[in-house]
N, C-alpha and C positions, 0 to 999 in steps of 0.2 A: 956348269961353264959360261961361265961372262962371256958373252958374245958382244962386241961394238955393235953390228948389222943384224937384223934378223928381217926378211926379204918373207913374208907369205908365200907357204906354201900351199893356195888356194883348192888344190887338187887333192888335197892330205884329207881325210876324214875327222881325224882329230884336232881338236881343237883345248889348250891349255894358256890361258892369260893370249886369248889373240888365236892366230895361224900357228903353226907349226913352221920350223926355218927351210928354207930352199937350202939347199948345198949351193958352197958359195962359189962351185963351179958351175950351177945352174942361171946363177943373179946374170940380171941382162942390164942395159941402161932402158928398156922399156919396161921395165917392173918400176923404175922412177917415174913416168913421163902418162898423162893425160890430156889429151888434145880438148878434151870437152868443156872444161872451164874457157878456155878461151873464144869459145865459139857462141856466138849470140843466137840465142832460142827465140823463137816466137811467141809473142803472150797474144794469145787469143782463146783466154776464160773470161767466167764470168767476177773472178779478183780481179783481173789484172795483174796478176804477177806468176812467173816462171822462176821454181828453183832449182838449178843442177847441183847433184848433190856427189863428193868424192873421200871414198874413203879407204879403207885397205882392200876392198873388193874389188874398187877400180885402181889403184894405187897401189900396189904390193909393198911396194918400201915402206910404207907410213905405218908396219907391224908392228905393235908394242910400245908404240908413241904415244897413242891417244888424242889422234890429231886426227880432223875429218874440214874437209872445206866444203862450201858451197859459193854457188855464183847465184847474186836476186837480180831478176832481173823486174823492174814495174815497170809498168804502162803509160804513165801519166807524172813521174817522177821526176827532175831532170836534176840534175846535180852541178851547180855551178862552181868552176873551179879554172884558175890559171894556169895549173900545171899540162902539158899535154900529156895523154895515156899514163892518167895516174892512176895510183891505183887506192883501193879504203878499206882499211882493216876493219870487220864490228867483229865485236867480245861482248856474245851471252853469257851472261854467268848466273845459271839455276841450284840455287841453295835447297838442297831436298831437308825436308821436316821431318 
């Protein structure tokens, strides 16, 4: 069956190509929202960085899309920009050999 939407049913024990899909009647807006990426974390380690990750376990609406998001907080690094409240996208590509 072809589906346009497959929100993860994280409570199901079966995993096939990701989590199984929730019934459409059980899908809510909370399945597509995670406020952890908007919050500034405290950097208090020797490395000077903090990574907040968001994957299908935190945003069930990402199921079967192959998408993960991360927020990096670096202690002593400043990005200069003329745009207020701008965002950046970092693409990391790793080729398996």
